[in-house]
DRENDO-1510 file (C-alpha; in Angstrom, 1 decimal, always signed):
<recs>
REC; n; res; u; v; w
REC; 1; MET; +17.1; -11.6; -141.2 .
REC; 2; THR; +16.5; -14.1; -138.4 .
REC; 3; VAL; +19.8; -16.2; -137.1 .
REC; 4; LYS; +19.6; -19.6; -135.8 .
REC; 5; PRO; +21.7; -20.7; -132.9 .
REC; 6; PHE; +24.9; -23.1; -133.6 .
REC; 7; VAL; +23.7; -26.1; -131.4 .
REC; 8; LYS; +20.6; -27.5; -130.2 .
REC; 9; TRP; +19.1; -26.9; -126.7 .
REC; 10; VAL; +16.7; -28.7; -124.1 .
REC; 11; GLY; +14.2; -26.9; -124.0 .
REC; 12; GLY; +15.2; -23.5; -126.1 .
REC; 13; LYS; +13.3; -21.2; -126.7 .
REC; 14; ARG; +13.1; -20.7; -130.3 .
REC; 15; GLN; +9.0; -21.9; -130.6 .
REC; 16; LEU; +8.0; -18.7; -128.5 .
REC; 17; LEU; +9.7; -16.3; -129.2 .
REC; 18; ALA; +6.4; -14.9; -131.3 .
REC; 19; LYS; +5.4; -15.3; -127.4 .
REC; 20; ILE; +8.7; -13.7; -125.2 .
REC; 21; THR; +9.1; -11.1; -128.6 .
REC; 22; PRO; +6.7; -9.0; -128.0 .
REC; 23; LEU; +6.8; -8.3; -124.5 .
REC; 24; ILE; +10.8; -7.1; -124.5 .
REC; 25; PRO; +11.3; -3.7; -124.2 .
REC; 26; GLU; +11.7; -1.0; -127.5 .
REC; 27; ALA; +15.5; +0.7; -125.7 .
REC; 28; PHE; +17.4; -0.3; -123.1 .
REC; 29; THR; +21.0; -0.3; -123.1 .
REC; 30; ARG; +22.8; -3.7; -122.4 .
REC; 31; TYR; +21.1; -6.7; -123.5 .
REC; 32; VAL; +22.0; -10.2; -120.5 .
REC; 33; GLU; +21.0; -13.2; -120.5 .
REC; 34; PRO; +22.5; -15.4; -116.5 .
REC; 35; PHE; +21.7; -18.7; -119.4 .
REC; 36; THR; +22.3; -18.7; -122.4 .
REC; 37; GLY; +21.9; -22.1; -123.0 .
REC; 38; GLY; +21.6; -22.1; -127.2 .
REC; 39; GLY; +20.8; -17.6; -126.8 .
REC; 40; ALA; +18.0; -18.6; -129.5 .
REC; 41; VAL; +16.3; -15.2; -127.4 .
REC; 42; PHE; +19.4; -13.4; -127.8 .
REC; 43; PHE; +20.5; -14.6; -130.7 .
REC; 44; SER; +16.5; -13.2; -132.6 .
REC; 45; LEU; +17.5; -10.2; -131.4 .
REC; 46; SER; +21.2; -10.3; -132.3 .
REC; 47; GLN; +20.8; -7.5; -135.5 .
REC; 48; ARG; +19.0; -5.1; -133.6 .
REC; 49; LEU; +21.0; -5.2; -131.2 .
REC; 50; GLN; +24.2; -4.4; -133.5 .
REC; 51; GLU; +22.0; -1.7; -135.6 .
REC; 52; GLY; +21.3; +0.1; -132.2 .
REC; 53; GLN; +24.8; -0.1; -131.1 .
REC; 54; VAL; +23.4; -2.3; -128.3 .
REC; 55; PRO; +25.9; -3.8; -125.7 .
REC; 56; ALA; +25.5; -8.1; -124.7 .
REC; 57; TRP; +26.7; -10.0; -122.5 .
REC; 58; LEU; +25.7; -13.8; -122.4 .
REC; 59; ASN; +26.7; -16.2; -119.7 .
REC; 60; ASP; +26.5; -19.2; -118.9 .
REC; 61; ILE; +27.6; -21.5; -116.2 .
REC; 62; ASN; +28.8; -24.7; -118.8 .
REC; 63; PRO; +32.7; -24.3; -119.9 .
REC; 64; GLU; +31.6; -26.6; -122.8 .
REC; 65; LEU; +29.0; -24.5; -124.6 .
REC; 66; VAL; +30.9; -20.8; -123.1 .
REC; 67; ASN; +34.5; -21.9; -124.9 .
REC; 68; ALA; +31.5; -23.1; -128.1 .
REC; 69; TYR; +30.5; -19.3; -127.9 .
REC; 70; HIS; +34.3; -17.5; -127.7 .
REC; 71; VAL; +35.3; -20.2; -130.5 .
REC; 72; VAL; +32.7; -19.3; -133.0 .
REC; 73; ARG; +32.9; -15.9; -131.8 .
REC; 74; ASP; +37.0; -15.5; -132.9 .
REC; 75; ALA; +37.6; -18.2; -135.3 .
REC; 76; PRO; +35.0; -19.7; -137.1 .
REC; 77; ASP; +36.2; -20.8; -140.2 .
REC; 78; GLU; +39.2; -22.5; -138.3 .
REC; 79; LEU; +36.2; -24.4; -135.9 .
REC; 80; LEU; +34.9; -25.2; -139.8 .
REC; 81; GLU; +37.7; -26.8; -140.7 .
REC; 82; ASP; +37.9; -28.7; -137.4 .
REC; 83; LEU; +33.9; -29.3; -138.0 .
REC; 84; ARG; +34.5; -31.7; -141.6 .
REC; 85; THR; +37.2; -34.1; -140.1 .
REC; 86; HIS; +34.2; -35.2; -138.0 .
REC; 87; ILE; +33.1; -38.4; -138.9 .
REC; 88; HIS; +29.0; -40.2; -138.2 .
REC; 89; SER; +28.8; -43.1; -136.8 .
REC; 90; LYS; +28.8; -44.4; -133.1 .
REC; 91; ASP; +31.7; -46.4; -132.1 .
REC; 92; TYR; +33.6; -42.0; -133.6 .
REC; 93; PHE; +30.9; -40.2; -131.3 .
REC; 94; LEU; +31.0; -42.5; -128.4 .
REC; 95; SER; +35.8; -42.4; -128.6 .
REC; 96; LEU; +35.0; -38.6; -128.6 .
REC; 97; ARG; +32.4; -38.9; -125.8 .
REC; 98; SER; +34.9; -40.9; -123.7 .
REC; 99; LEU; +37.3; -38.0; -124.1 .
REC; 100; ASP; +35.9; -36.7; -120.4 .
REC; 101; ARG; +36.1; -39.8; -118.7 .
REC; 102; GLN; +40.1; -39.9; -119.7 .
REC; 103; ALA; +42.2; -37.7; -117.3 .
REC; 104; GLY; +43.2; -35.1; -119.7 .
REC; 105; GLY; +41.5; -35.6; -122.4 .
REC; 106; LEU; +39.9; -32.8; -122.7 .
REC; 107; SER; +42.6; -30.1; -121.2 .
REC; 108; SER; +44.6; -31.5; -124.5 .
REC; 109; LEU; +42.6; -30.6; -127.4 .
REC; 110; SER; +43.1; -26.5; -128.0 .
REC; 111; PRO; +39.9; -24.7; -127.5 .
REC; 112; ILE; +38.7; -24.9; -131.2 .
REC; 113; LYS; +39.3; -29.4; -130.9 .
REC; 114; ARG; +36.8; -28.7; -128.3 .
REC; 115; ALA; +34.3; -27.1; -130.1 .
REC; 116; SER; +34.3; -28.9; -132.6 .
REC; 117; ARG; +33.8; -31.7; -130.2 .
REC; 118; PHE; +31.3; -30.1; -128.2 .
REC; 119; ILE; +29.2; -29.2; -131.1 .
REC; 120; TYR; +30.0; -32.9; -133.2 .
REC; 121; LEU; +27.7; -34.7; -130.1 .
REC; 122; ASN; +25.5; -31.5; -129.8 .
REC; 123; ARG; +24.5; -32.7; -133.4 .
REC; 124; THR; +25.1; -36.0; -132.8 .
REC; 125; ALA; +23.8; -37.1; -129.6 .
REC; 126; PHE; +19.8; -37.9; -128.3 .
REC; 127; ASN; +17.7; -35.4; -129.7 .
REC; 128; GLY; +20.9; -32.9; -128.8 .
REC; 129; MET; +20.4; -33.1; -125.5 .
REC; 130; TYR; +23.3; -31.8; -123.2 .
REC; 131; ARG; +23.9; -33.3; -120.1 .
REC; 132; VAL; +26.6; -34.8; -117.7 .
REC; 133; ASN; +26.5; -36.9; -114.9 .
REC; 134; ALA; +28.3; -36.0; -111.0 .
REC; 135; LYS; +31.7; -36.4; -112.7 .
REC; 136; GLY; +30.9; -33.7; -115.4 .
REC; 137; GLN; +31.3; -36.6; -118.1 .
REC; 138; PHE; +28.9; -35.9; -121.1 .
REC; 139; ASN; +26.4; -38.8; -120.8 .
REC; 140; VAL; +24.1; -38.3; -124.0 .
REC; 141; PRO; +23.5; -41.2; -126.1 .
REC; 142; PHE; +24.5; -41.6; -129.9 .
REC; 143; GLY; +20.6; -40.5; -131.8 .
REC; 144; ARG; +20.9; -42.1; -135.2 .
REC; 145; TYR; +20.5; -39.1; -137.7 .
REC; 146; LYS; +20.8; -40.2; -140.9 .
REC; 147; ASN; +22.4; -36.6; -142.1 .
REC; 148; PRO; +23.4; -34.1; -140.0 .
REC; 149; ALA; +24.0; -31.0; -139.9 .
REC; 150; ILE; +27.7; -30.6; -138.3 .
REC; 151; ALA; +29.4; -28.8; -140.1 .
REC; 152; ASP; +26.7; -25.9; -140.8 .
REC; 153; ALA; +28.8; -23.1; -142.3 .
REC; 154; ASP; +25.9; -20.5; -143.0 .
REC; 155; THR; +24.8; -20.7; -139.1 .
REC; 156; ILE; +27.8; -20.9; -138.0 .
REC; 157; HIS; +29.2; -17.9; -140.4 .
REC; 158; SER; +26.2; -15.7; -139.4 .
REC; 159; CYS; +25.7; -16.8; -134.9 .
REC; 160; SER; +30.2; -15.6; -135.2 .
REC; 161; LYS; +28.9; -12.2; -137.3 .
REC; 162; MET; +26.0; -11.4; -134.0 .
REC; 163; LEU; +28.7; -12.5; -131.0 .
REC; 164; GLN; +31.3; -9.8; -131.9 .
REC; 165; LYS; +31.8; -7.1; -129.5 .
REC; 166; VAL; +29.8; -9.3; -127.6 .
REC; 167; GLU; +30.7; -10.4; -123.2 .
REC; 168; ILE; +30.8; -13.4; -122.6 .
REC; 169; SER; +31.2; -15.6; -119.3 .
REC; 170; CYS; +31.5; -18.3; -117.7 .
REC; 171; SER; +29.6; -18.2; -114.2 .
REC; 172; GLY; +26.7; -18.8; -111.7 .
REC; 173; PHE; +23.9; -16.6; -112.1 .
REC; 174; GLU; +25.1; -15.3; -108.7 .
REC; 175; GLY; +27.9; -13.9; -110.5 .
REC; 176; VAL; +25.9; -12.3; -113.0 .
REC; 177; LEU; +22.8; -10.6; -111.9 .
REC; 178; PRO; +24.3; -8.2; -109.3 .
REC; 179; GLN; +25.6; -6.8; -112.3 .
REC; 180; THR; +23.0; -5.9; -113.8 .
REC; 181; GLY; +21.5; -2.6; -113.2 .
REC; 182; ALA; +18.5; +0.0; -114.1 .
REC; 183; GLY; +18.6; +0.5; -118.2 .
REC; 184; ASP; +19.6; -3.0; -118.7 .
REC; 185; PHE; +16.7; -5.9; -119.9 .
REC; 186; VAL; +17.7; -9.3; -118.7 .
REC; 187; TYR; +16.2; -12.7; -120.2 .
REC; 188; LEU; +16.4; -15.4; -118.0 .
REC; 189; ASP; +15.9; -19.2; -118.8 .
REC; 190; PRO; +16.9; -20.7; -116.2 .
REC; 191; PRO; +16.7; -24.9; -115.6 .
REC; 192; TYR; +13.5; -25.7; -114.2 .
REC; 193; ILE; +11.3; -26.1; -111.8 .
REC; 194; PRO; +10.2; -29.9; -112.1 .
REC; 195; LEU; +6.8; -31.1; -112.7 .
REC; 196; ASN; +6.9; -33.9; -111.2 .
REC; 197; LYS; +9.9; -36.1; -108.9 .
REC; 198; THR; +11.1; -37.7; -112.3 .
REC; 199; SER; +10.9; -34.7; -114.2 .
REC; 200; TYR; +14.0; -33.3; -112.5 .
REC; 201; PHE; +16.0; -32.7; -115.6 .
REC; 202; THR; +19.0; -30.2; -114.1 .
REC; 203; SER; +21.8; -32.0; -114.9 .
REC; 204; TYR; +23.3; -29.3; -117.3 .
REC; 205; SER; +26.1; -29.0; -115.4 .
REC; 206; ASP; +27.8; -31.6; -112.1 .
REC; 207; THR; +26.3; -28.7; -109.3 .
REC; 208; GLY; +22.6; -28.9; -110.7 .
REC; 209; PHE; +20.1; -26.3; -109.9 .
REC; 210; VAL; +18.1; -27.6; -106.9 .
REC; 211; HIS; +15.3; -26.2; -105.3 .
REC; 212; THR; +17.6; -23.6; -103.5 .
REC; 213; ASP; +19.2; -22.1; -106.3 .
REC; 214; GLN; +15.4; -21.6; -108.1 .
REC; 215; ILE; +14.5; -19.6; -104.1 .
REC; 216; LYS; +18.2; -17.7; -104.9 .
REC; 217; LEU; +17.2; -16.8; -108.2 .
REC; 218; ALA; +13.4; -15.2; -107.3 .
REC; 219; GLU; +15.5; -13.3; -104.7 .
REC; 220; LEU; +18.3; -11.8; -107.3 .
REC; 221; ILE; +15.3; -11.5; -109.6 .
REC; 222; ARG; +13.7; -8.6; -106.6 .
REC; 223; ASP; +17.1; -6.9; -106.1 .
REC; 224; MET; +17.2; -6.5; -109.9 .
REC; 225; ASP; +13.4; -5.5; -109.8 .
REC; 226; GLU; +14.3; -2.6; -106.7 .
REC; 227; ARG; +17.4; -1.6; -108.7 .
REC; 228; GLY; +15.6; -0.6; -112.2 .
REC; 229; VAL; +16.3; -3.5; -113.7 .
REC; 230; ARG; +13.6; -4.9; -116.7 .
REC; 231; PHE; +13.8; -8.6; -117.2 .
REC; 232; ILE; +11.2; -11.4; -118.7 .
REC; 233; ALA; +12.7; -15.1; -117.0 .
REC; 234; SER; +11.6; -18.4; -118.4 .
REC; 235; ASN; +9.9; -21.2; -116.1 .
REC; 236; ALA; +7.5; -24.1; -115.4 .
REC; 237; PHE; +3.6; -22.9; -115.1 .
REC; 238; VAL; +3.9; -25.1; -111.5 .
REC; 239; PRO; +2.1; -23.9; -107.9 .
REC; 240; GLU; +5.1; -22.3; -106.8 .
REC; 241; LEU; +6.3; -19.8; -108.2 .
REC; 242; ARG; +2.8; -17.9; -107.7 .
REC; 243; ASP; +4.5; -17.6; -104.0 .
REC; 244; MET; +8.1; -17.2; -105.5 .
REC; 245; TYR; +7.4; -14.2; -107.6 .
REC; 246; SER; +4.4; -12.8; -106.1 .
REC; 247; GLY; +3.5; -8.9; -107.4 .
REC; 248; PHE; +4.8; -9.7; -110.8 .
REC; 249; THR; +3.1; -10.3; -113.9 .
REC; 250; ILE; +3.3; -15.0; -114.7 .
REC; 251; LEU; +1.5; -15.1; -118.2 .
REC; 252; GLU; +1.5; -18.8; -118.6 .
REC; 253; VAL; +2.8; -20.4; -122.0 .
REC; 254; LYS; +2.2; -23.5; -124.6 .
REC; 255; ALA; +5.7; -24.8; -126.0 .
REC; 256; THR; +6.2; -29.0; -126.7 .
REC; 257; ARG; +9.2; -31.2; -125.6 .
REC; 258; ALA; +11.5; -33.0; -126.4 .
REC; 259; ILE; +13.2; -35.2; -123.8 .
REC; 260; ASN; +10.8; -38.1; -124.1 .
REC; 261; ALA; +12.3; -40.4; -126.2 .
REC; 262; ASN; +8.3; -42.0; -127.3 .
REC; 263; LYS; +7.1; -39.4; -129.9 .
REC; 264; ASP; +3.5; -40.5; -128.8 .
REC; 265; GLY; +5.2; -38.9; -125.1 .
REC; 266; ARG; +5.2; -35.5; -126.1 .
REC; 267; HIS; +3.3; -33.3; -126.3 .
REC; 268; ALA; +2.2; -29.4; -125.1 .
REC; 269; ILE; +3.3; -28.1; -122.0 .
REC; 270; SER; +2.4; -25.4; -119.8 .
REC; 271; GLU; +5.6; -23.2; -119.0 .
REC; 272; ALA; +5.6; -19.8; -117.5 .
REC; 273; LEU; +6.5; -16.0; -118.4 .
REC; 274; ILE; +7.5; -14.3; -115.2 .
REC; 275; THR; +8.2; -9.9; -115.2 .
REC; 276; ASN; +8.4; -6.6; -114.0 .
REC; 277; ILE; +7.4; -5.6; -117.9 .
REC; 278; LEU; +3.7; -5.0; -118.1 .
</recs>
């Protein structure tokens, strides 16, 4: 059974699963994702992990996303009840979006209502983007969908089932990778190295993700490799990767990304899969 993620996510890996899945080892003792996002790779493997009783650890630096994962896992029915109360209109969208601009606006919400707000905004914002400004305020415009699937009961329940017994944390990658060990399989999908100076889309958190983070990530991946951890990492297919990840296999794959507001500007671009498995 294929389980689809409960959120849309810019840069999500659903369209690349056919390229990623054959590289994943047949057997491993734990599955780890330091940059979970929409979790497409995890959900594609979740039934296999459950059947093999393989533990999983999902992590992300975005607290609203991590809260949503906790609520989907632990309280799916209560979440769906709240999701059904939302109104699909631009004015309502803007009023709900503005809560993080009000003192105590988000902190006044229960975890369930915070997760409900997060999923509603994800389903109704432009292209399902999650982007915040330097103050941590969600600033994606209204998406003008005709009939968005806001309260998708089948997906919420399927994801909830697959998240049972999964460890979920909110941390930077520096807090996760050193805790991996031999036998683990790690899939990493960090914010990408920009293709050019105008394509630096890294604002999934108010801290951003800059070049020094890319260097630190590569260093920690090398440390994992030395400990016997197997991994696959996604990134942009850019020249810097060859030095940054020298000694590892770097595969070029094609993906279509939908950040551009103009459909004519959306075309297949080269992405990289970096691994120590081949």
